[in-house]
C-alpha atoms as one frame of an Amber mdcrd trajectory, in Angstrom:
protein
   0.000   0.000   0.000   2.928   2.314   0.560   3.978   1.968  -3.085   1.627
   4.259  -4.924   1.567   6.860  -7.657  -0.113  10.198  -8.035  -3.713  10.168
  -9.186  -4.915  11.897 -12.331  -5.506  15.011 -10.235  -1.819  14.915  -9.174
  -2.771  14.075  -5.575  -2.217  11.027  -3.391  -5.482   9.372  -2.367  -5.837
   7.228   0.743  -6.429   3.608  -0.309  -9.278   3.460   2.231 -10.939   6.569
   0.795 -14.703   6.259   0.705 -14.783   3.817   3.629 -16.913   4.616   6.639
 -13.898   5.322   8.869 -11.728   7.266   6.407 -11.912  11.040   6.446  -8.552
  11.705   4.775  -8.449  14.312   2.056  -6.253  13.852  -1.016  -2.787  15.324
  -0.477   0.116  16.537  -2.563   2.670  15.059  -0.149   3.712  11.396  -0.173
   4.680  11.588   3.518   1.091  12.552   4.397  -0.188   9.651   2.305   2.090
   7.296   4.293   0.618   8.651   7.543  -2.880   8.007   6.190  -1.981   4.373
   5.538  -0.362   4.068   8.985  -3.494   5.439  10.647  -5.522   2.594   9.138
  -3.009  -0.257   9.449  -1.582   0.751  12.855   1.702  -1.068  12.221   3.350
  -0.388  15.606   2.547  -2.975  18.327   3.003  -2.882  22.087   5.184  -5.809
  23.095   3.861  -5.954  26.653   1.789  -9.128  27.152  -0.765  -7.271  29.293
  -1.774  -5.173  26.288  -2.619  -8.132  24.061  -1.049  -6.544  21.012  -2.324
  -2.963  21.250  -1.521  -1.241  17.954  -0.565   2.345  17.152  -0.285   4.486
  14.055   3.133   5.943  14.858   6.197   5.320  16.968   5.350   8.499  18.863
   1.987   7.062  19.911   3.598   3.744  20.851   6.299   5.441  22.946   3.695
   7.601  24.735   1.679   4.456  25.492   4.757   2.619  26.815   5.747   5.622
  28.916   2.304   6.232  30.404   0.825   2.732  30.632   3.959   0.787  31.506
   6.258   3.400  33.090   8.951   2.719  30.515  11.631   5.069  29.205  12.303
   6.574  32.628   8.799   7.931  33.173   7.096   5.800  35.790   5.727   8.570
  37.980   2.248  10.059  37.773   2.795  13.402  39.497  -0.496  15.160  38.727
  -2.872  14.330  41.580  -6.542  15.216  41.913  -7.154  18.155  44.258 -10.411
  16.707  45.625  -9.928  15.026  49.026 -11.045  11.421  49.146 -10.635  10.854
  45.410  -8.704   7.681  44.542  -6.692   9.748  42.030  -5.487  12.068  44.843
  -3.139   9.372  46.162   0.540   9.379  45.083   1.077   6.750  42.410  -2.566
   6.926  41.286  -2.399  10.351  39.635  -2.065  11.280  35.975   1.062  11.508
  33.851  -0.294  14.549  32.008  -1.765  17.710  33.482  -4.451  17.814  30.787
  -5.678  14.357  31.829  -5.931  15.532  35.446  -8.157  18.464  34.491 -10.235
  16.268  32.193 -10.772  13.849  35.123 -11.745  16.663  37.495 -14.189  18.081
  34.944 -15.842  14.714  34.210 -15.809  13.144  37.693 -16.072  16.156  39.994
 -17.842  18.681  37.698 -14.868  21.005  38.202 -14.972  24.176  36.130 -12.324
  26.805  36.067 -12.071  30.251  34.605  -8.339  30.365  35.130  -5.702  27.822
  35.993  -5.711  26.690  39.619  -3.405  28.588  41.905  -0.016  27.201  42.853
  -1.469  26.522  46.315  -4.048  24.185  44.759  -1.442  22.502  42.597   1.179
  22.151  45.320  -0.799  19.239  46.723  -1.047  17.654  43.277   2.666  17.281
  42.674   4.788  14.463  43.983   7.966  16.151  45.169   9.354  19.187  43.434
  10.026  17.487  40.126   8.144  19.063  37.266   7.338  22.227  39.196   6.944
  25.228  36.939   9.104  28.249  37.547   8.568  31.748  36.314  11.268  33.223
  34.156  13.256  36.076  35.572  12.176  39.437  34.258  14.710  41.068  32.012
  15.769  44.586  32.728
């Protein structure tokens, strides 16, 4: 499938075009065509037996999965903890590897809405240790 030629319109067309799950638009770039094919075939597999052959469309997606699901590549911690007392995700080791996922959890599970980012005081309880703490840049001048 990766060996293809330009169509009459001088564009690459996804071989799954017209299928119910394909929303790819014709492209001028062969590299984009290859990504289209990868998104359908998902050629990258997780080798962990617990995943029963989970498949991914790119090495980036596979590496993120290995890092977050299996703690591989030096990223085993889940430092973003829920700020709601009593929540199972507020316990060290049960948090989220990504800050976005934490806020998504709080919105869905706790109906948390925010107009601005939580204060550092709120977040200080959601970080395991000081690792990953954000620091303001020094003002120039």
